[in-house]
MARZA-556305 format. One record per atom (N, C-alpha, C, O): atom name; residue in one letter; x, y, z; residue number from 1. Coordinates in steps of 0.05 Angstrom, whole numbers, always signed. Atoms other than C-alpha are relative to their C-alpha. Example, Ala and Ser with C-alpha at 12.3 -4.5 7.8 and 13.67 -1.06 7.14 Angstrom:
2
  at  aa    east   north      up    i
   N   A     +18     -24      +0    1
  CA   A    +246     -90    +156    1
   C   A     +18     +24      +0    1
   O   A     +39     +24     +13    1
   N   S     -16     -24      -1    2
  CA   S    +273     -21    +143    2
   C   S     -15     +22     +14    2
   O   S      -5     +44     +18    2
! end
This chain:
107
  at  aa    east   north      up    i
   N   M     -10      -3     +27    1
  CA   M    +241     +10    +274    1
   C   M     +19     +23      -1    1
   O   M     +11     +46      +6    1
   N   D     -20     -21      +2    2
  CA   D    +304     +50    +263    2
   C   D      -3     +16     -26    2
   O   D     -11      +5     -47    2
   N   R      +1     -17     +23    3
  CA   R    +306    +108    +215    3
   C   R     +28     +10      -5    3
   O   R     +42     +18     +13    3
   N   L     -26     -10      +7    4
  CA   L    +369    +128    +178    4
   C   L      -3     +25     -17    4
   O   L     -20     +27     -35    4
   N   L      -1     -24     +16    5
  CA   L    +383    +197    +151    5
   C   L     +26      +0     -15    5
   O   L     +47      -4      -3    5
   N   H     -24      +0     +15    6
  CA   H    +433    +200     +95    6
   C   H      +8     +28     -10    6
   O   H     -10     +43     -18    6
   N   S     -10     -27      +7    7
  CA   S    +476    +261     +79    7
   C   S      -2      +5     -29    7
   O   S      +0     -13     -46    7
   N   S      +0      -9     +28    8
  CA   S    +470    +300     +15    8
   C   S     +26     +12      -7    8
   O   S     +33     +16     -31    8
   N   S     -26     -11      +4    9
  CA   S    +538    +331     +24    9
   C   S     +16      -1     +26    9
   O   S      +7     -14     +45    9
   N   T     -15      -1     -25   10
  CA   T    +592    +344     +76   10
   C   T      -4     +26     +14   10
   O   T     -20     +42      +5   10
   N   G      +2     -25     -15   11
  CA   G    +601    +399    +127   11
   C   G     -14      -3     +26   11
   O   G     -28     +16     +35   11
   N   V     +14      +5     -25   12
  CA   V    +576    +369    +191   12
   C   V     +16     +14     +22   12
   O   V     +40     +13     +24   12
   N   I     -12     -13     -23   13
  CA   I    +589    +410    +254   13
   C   I      -6     -18     +24   13
   O   I     -28     -26     +28   13
   N   G      +4     +16     -24   14
  CA   G    +600    +371    +317   14
   C   G      -7     -28      -6   14
   O   G      +0     -39     -27   14
   N   K      +7     +29      +2   15
  CA   K    +571    +302    +327   15
   C   K     -24      -5     -19   15
   O   K     -22     -22     -36   15
   N   H     +24      +6     +15   16
  CA   H    +502    +307    +296   16
   C   H     -12     +25     -14   16
   O   H     -31     +23     -30   16
   N   Y     +13     -24     +10   17
  CA   Y    +488    +379    +277   17
   C   Y     +13     +11     -25   17
   O   Y     +38     +11     -26   17
   N   A     -10      -8     +26   18
  CA   A    +496    +407    +208   18
   C   A      +1     +30      -4   18
   O   A     -15     +45      +7   18
   N   S      -1     -29      +7   19
  CA   S    +518    +475    +181   19
   C   S     -21      +7     -20   19
   O   S     -31     +29     -21   19
   N   D     +21      -2     +20   20
  CA   D    +469    +465    +124   20
   C   D     -23     -17     +10   20
   O   D     -18     -41     +16   20
   N   P     +22     +16     -11   21
  CA   P    +399    +442    +146   21
   C   P      -5     -26     -15   21
   O   P     -19     -44      -5   21
   N   L      +4     +24     +15   22
  CA   L    +400    +389     +91   22
   C   L     +24     -19      +1   22
   O   L     +27     -37     -15   22
   N   T     -25     +16      -2   23
  CA   T    +467    +359    +113   23
   C   T      +1     -12     +28   23
   O   T      -4      +2     +48   23
   N   W      -4     +14     -26   24
  CA   W    +478    +308    +169   24
   C   W     +19     -23      -5   24
   O   W     +25     -30     -27   24
   N   P     -18     +23      +3   25
  CA   P    +524    +250    +183   25
   C   P     -12     -21     -18   25
   O   P     -36     -24     -20   25
   N   E      +9     +20     +19   26
  CA   E    +520    +194    +132   26
   C   E     -20     -19     +11   26
   O   E     -40     -26      -2   26
   N   E     +19     +19     -12   27
  CA   E    +485    +146    +179   27
   C   E      -8      +9     +28   27
   O   E      +3      -1     +48   27
   N   L     +10     -10     -26   28
  CA   L    +449    +183    +234   28
   C   L     -27     -13      +5   28
   O   L     -46      -9     -10   28
   N   E     +26     +13      -8   29
  CA   E    +395    +141    +268   29
   C   E     -13     +19     +19   29
   O   E      +0     +27     +39   29
   N   V     +14     -19     -18   30
  CA   V    +344    +186    +300   30
   C   V     -29      -8      +2   30
   O   V     -42     -18     -17   30
   N   R     +28      +6      -5   31
  CA   R    +276    +177    +331   31
   C   R     -12     +23     +17   31
   O   R      +3     +36     +32   31
   N   I     +14     -19     -17   32
  CA   I    +225    +224    +362   32
   C   I      -7     -14     +26   32
   O   I     -18     -36     +26   32
   N   I      +7     +12     -26   33
  CA   I    +218    +211    +436   33
   C   I     -21     +16     +15   33
   O   I     -32      +6     +34   33
   N   E     +21     -16     -13   34
  CA   E    +171    +268    +455   34
   C   E     -10     +21     -20   34
   O   E      +6     +32     -36   34
   N   A     +12     -20     +16   35
  CA   A    +123    +314    +420   35
   C   A     -23     +13     +16   35
   O   A     -38      -1     +28   35
   N   K     +22     -13     -13   36
  CA   K     +77    +367    +448   36
   C   K      -7     +26     -15   36
   O   K     +10     +39     -26   36
   N   P      +9     -24     +14   37
  CA   P     +35    +423    +419   37
   C   P      +8     +25     +16   37
   O   P      +6     +26     +41   37
   N   I      -6     -26     -13   38
  CA   I     +59    +494    +433   38
   C   I     -14     +23     -15   38
   O   I      -8     +46     -10   38
   N   G     +16     -19     +16   39
  CA   G     +12    +529    +384   39
   C   G     -21     -15     -16   39
   O   G     -22     -39     -14   39
   N   D     +21     +14     +15   40
  CA   D     -47    +515    +338   40
   C   D     +12     -21     -18   40
   O   D      +1     -44     -20   40
   N   Y     -11     +18     +19   41
  CA   Y      -2    +482    +286   41
   C   Y     +30      -4      +5   41
   O   Y     +45     -12     -13   41
   N   V     -28      +2      -7   42
  CA   V     +66    +483    +321   42
   C   V      +4     -22     +21   42
   O   V      -9     -22     +42   42
   N   L      -7     +21     -19   43
  CA   L     +95    +422    +355   43
   C   L     +29      +2      +8   43
   O   L     +47      +8      -8   43
   N   W     -27      +2     -10   44
  CA   W    +157    +418    +399   44
   C   W      +7     -29      -1   44
   O   W      -6     -46     +11   44
   N   L      -9     +27      +3   45
  CA   L    +195    +355    +381   45
   C   L     +27      -4     +13   45
   O   L     +45     +12     +10   45
   N   R     -26      +7     -11   46
  CA   R    +251    +322    +420   46
   C   R      +8     -27     -11   46
   O   R      -8     -46     -12   46
   N   F     -11     +24     +13   47
  CA   F    +295    +270    +386   47
   C   F     +18     -15     +20   47
   O   F     +28      -3     +39   47
   N   D     -16     +17     -19   48
  CA   D    +334    +213    +419   48
   C   D     +30      +7      +0   48
   O   D     +45      -3     +17   48
   N   D     -28      -8      -1   49
  CA   D    +401    +246    +402   49
   C   D      +3     +26     +17   49
   O   D     +25     +37     +18   49
   N   G      -1     -24     -17   50
  CA   G    +383    +305    +448   50
   C   G      -9     +25     -14   50
   O   G     -13     +46      +0   50
   N   Y      +9     -23     +15   51
  CA   Y    +363    +353    +393   51
   C   Y     -29      +5      +4   51
   O   Y     -45     -14      +5   51
   N   A     +28      -7      -3   52
  CA   A    +297    +390    +401   52
   C   A      -5     +24     -17   52
   O   A     +13     +41     -21   52
   N   R      +8     -23     +17   53
  CA   R    +260    +440    +357   53
   C   R     -30      +3      -1   53
   O   R     -45     -16      +4   53
   N   A     +28      -5      +6   54
  CA   A    +194    +472    +344   54
   C   A      -4      -2     -30   54
   O   A     +12      +8     -46   54
   N   V      +6      +3     +28   55
  CA   V    +162    +454    +277   55
   C   V     -28     +12      -5   55
   O   V     -47      +4      +8   55
   N   D     +25     -13      +7   56
  CA   D    +108    +498    +246   56
   C   D     -12     -15     -24   56
   O   D      +0     -14     -46   56
   N   F     +13     +15     +22   57
  CA   F     +61    +454    +204   57
   C   F     -20     +16     -16   57
   O   F     -29      +7     -37   57
   N   E     +21     -15     +13   58
  CA   E     +13    +509    +184   58
   C   E      +6      +7     -29   58
   O   E     -12      +3     -46   58
   N   P      -5      -5     +28   59
  CA   P     +48    +530    +119   59
   C   P      -5     -25     -18   59
   O   P     -17     -23     -40   59
   N   F      +4     +25     +15   60
  CA   F     +48    +457     +95   60
   C   F     -30      -6      -2   60
   O   F     -39     -12     -24   60
   N   L     +29      +6      +1   61
  CA   L     -25    +446    +114   61
   C   L     -15     +20     -17   61
   O   L     -33     +12     -31   61
   N   A     +15     -21     +15   62
  CA   A     -49    +512     +85   62
   C   A      +4      -1     -30   62
   O   A     -14      +5     -45   62
   N   R      -4      +1     +29   63
  CA   R     -17    +502     +17   63
   C   R      -9     -26     -13   63
   O   R     -10     -28     -38   63
   N   S     +10     +26     +11   64
  CA   S     -44    +431      +9   64
   C   S     -28      +4     -10   64
   O   S     -44     +18      +1   64
   N   V     +27      +0     +11   65
  CA   V    -105    +421     -34   65
   C   V     -14     -26      +5   65
   O   V     -38     -29      +0   65
   N   H     +11     +26      -5   66
  CA   H    -116    +349     -14   66
   C   H     -17      +0     +25   66
   O   H      -8      +8     +46   66
   N   P     +18      -1     -24   67
  CA   P    -176    +341     +33   67
   C   P     +10     -17     +23   67
   O   P      +4     -10     +46   67
   N   Q     -10     +16     -21   68
  CA   Q    -142    +286     +72   68
   C   Q     +21     +15     +17   68
   O   Q     +23     +10     +41   68
   N   I     -19     -16     -15   69
  CA   I     -87    +335     +91   69
   C   I     -14     +25     +12   69
   O   I      -8     +32     +35   69
   N   R     +13     -25      -9   70
  CA   R    -131    +397     +97   70
   C   R     -18      -4     +25   70
   O   R     -23     +15     +40   70
   N   Q     +16      +5     -24   71
  CA   Q    -173    +363    +151   71
   C   Q     +15      +7     +25   71
   O   Q      +3     +12     +46   71
   N   F     -16      -6     -23   72
  CA   F    -115    +376    +198   72
   C   F      +4     +30      +4   72
   O   F     +19     +38     +23   72
   N   L      +1     -28      -6   73
  CA   L    -125    +451    +192   73
   C   L     -19      +6     +23   73
   O   L     -19     +28     +34   73
   N   N     +16      -2     -25   74
  CA   N    -175    +439    +248   74
   C   N     +20      -5     +23   74
   O   N     +30     -27     +25   74
   N   P     -20      +3     -21   75
  CA   P    -130    +451    +309   75
   C   P      -6     -24     +18   75
   O   P     +13     -37     +27   75
   N   E      +7     +23     -17   76
  CA   E    -168    +398    +350   76
   C   E      +9     -26     -14   76
   O   E     +20     -43      -1   76
   N   R      -8     +24     +16   77
  CA   R    -156    +346    +295   77
   C   R     +30      -1      -1   77
   O   R     +42     -23      +1   77
   N   F     -29      -1      +2   78
  CA   F     -84    +369    +287   78
   C   F     +14     -10     +26   78
   O   F     +34     -24     +25   78
   N   H     -12      +8     -26   79
  CA   H     -70    +359    +362   79
   C   H      -5     -29      +7   79
   O   H      +5     -38     +28   79
   N   D      +5     +29      -6   80
  CA   D     -95    +287    +359   80
   C   D     +21     -17     -15   80
   O   D     +14     -31     -34   80
   N   F     -22     +15     +11   81
  CA   F     -27    +257    +342   81
   C   F     +12     -19     +21   81
   O   F      +4     -18     +44   81
   N   R     -14     +18     -19   82
  CA   R     +17    +204    +373   82
   C   R     +29      -4     -10   82
   O   R     +34      -1     -34   82
   N   V     -27      +8      +7   83
  CA   V     +90    +184    +374   83
   C   V      +0     -30      +2   83
   O   V      -5     -42     +24   83
   N   E      +0     +29      +1   84
  CA   E     +96    +111    +353   84
   C   E     +25     -10     -13   84
   O   E     +31      -3     -36   84
   N   D     -25     +11     +10   85
  CA   D    +162     +75    +344   85
   C   D     +18     +22     -11   85
   O   D     +32     +18     -31   85
   N   G     -18     -22      +8   86
  CA   G    +198    +141    +338   86
   C   G     -11     +18     -22   86
   O   G      +3     +37     -30   86
   N   D     +12     -16     +21   87
  CA   D    +151    +170    +285   87
   C   D     -23     +16     +11   87
   O   D     -35      +8     +31   87
   N   L     +23     -17      -7   88
  CA   L     +99    +225    +290   88
   C   L     -22      -7     -20   88
   O   L     -19      -5     -44   88
   N   I     +21     +11     +16   89
  CA   I     +32    +199    +265   89
   C   I     -27     +12      +8   89
   O   I     -32     +16     +32   89
   N   W     +28      -9      -5   90
  CA   W     -39    +225    +258   90
   C   W     -18     -22     -12   90
   O   W     -14     -32     -33   90
   N   G     +20     +19     +10   91
  CA   G     -98    +178    +252   91
   C   G     +12     -27      -7   91
   O   G     +30     -36      +7   91
   N   D      -9     +26     +10   92
  CA   D     -88    +113    +215   92
   C   D     +21      +6     -22   92
   O   D     +17      -3     -45   92
   N   F     -21      -8     +18   93
  CA   F     -25    +141    +182   93
   C   F     -11     +19     -22   93
   O   F      -1     +19     -45   93
   N   E     +11     -19     +19   94
  CA   E     -68    +194    +148   94
   C   E     +20     +23      -5   94
   O   E     +20     +35     -27   94
   N   L     -20     -21      +3   95
  CA   L     -12    +244    +160   95
   C   L     +25      -9     +15   95
   O   L     +23     -15     +39   95
   N   C     -26      +6     -12   96
  CA   C     +61    +229    +174   96
   C   C     +21     +13     -18   96
   O   C     +17     +18     -41   96
   N   F     -22     -14     +14   97
  CA   F    +127    +261    +154   97
   C   F     +26     -16      +2   97
   O   F     +30     -30     +22   97
   N   P     -27     +12      -2   98
  CA   P    +197    +236    +139   98
   C   P     +15     +13     +24   98
   O   P     +13     +37     +28   98
   N   L     -14     -10     -23   99
  CA   L    +240    +243    +201   99
   C   L     +20     +21      -7   99
   O   L     +25     +40      +8   99
   N   A     -19     -20      +9  100
  CA   A    +292    +282    +162  100
   C   A     -13     +27      -3  100
   O   A      -1     +47      +4  100
   N   D     +14     -25      +3  101
  CA   D    +240    +335    +147  101
   C   D      -7     +12     +27  101
   O   D      -5     +36     +31  101
   N   L      +7     -10     -27  102
  CA   L    +218    +340    +220  102
   C   L     +26      +9     +14  102
   O   L     +25     +29     +28  102
   N   Y     -26      -6     -13  103
  CA   Y    +291    +341    +244  103
   C   Y     +10     +27     -10  103
   O   Y     +20     +43      +6  103
   N   T      -9     -25     +11  104
  CA   T    +308    +399    +197  104
   C   T     -21     +22      +1  104
   O   T     -14     +46      -2  104
   N   G     +22     -20      +0  105
  CA   G    +240    +433    +202  105
   C   G      -8      +9     -28  105
   O   G     -22     +29     -30  105
   N   N      +7      -7     +28  106
  CA   N    +234    +435    +126  106
   C   N     -22     -18     -11  106
   O   N     -17     -40     -22  106
   N   L     +23     +16      +9  107
  CA   L    +164    +410    +110  107
   C   L      -8      +8     -28  107
   O   L     -26      -3     -39  107
! end
């Protein structure tokens, strides 16, 4: 399943990288091809366009009050994720994020 990221404005630098983290080409198809833990709540993600970044999920998890999300404050539970069809997923879709948020690191 392809994912499309749509731009909110202009100002793209190079082929896929934006000067503003919320700006990207109008139709950028991107998928996660690799994810690995590098900290308790930090994952290193590599996308199929060659871009890679570390994403810290702890602030998002810590500020949530929903028990379904807070369960992932357990590092063992948090590390039990998978990459499926280019998406990052925990459990039976108990936790997943829009690819645009993971690409920009803005959770």
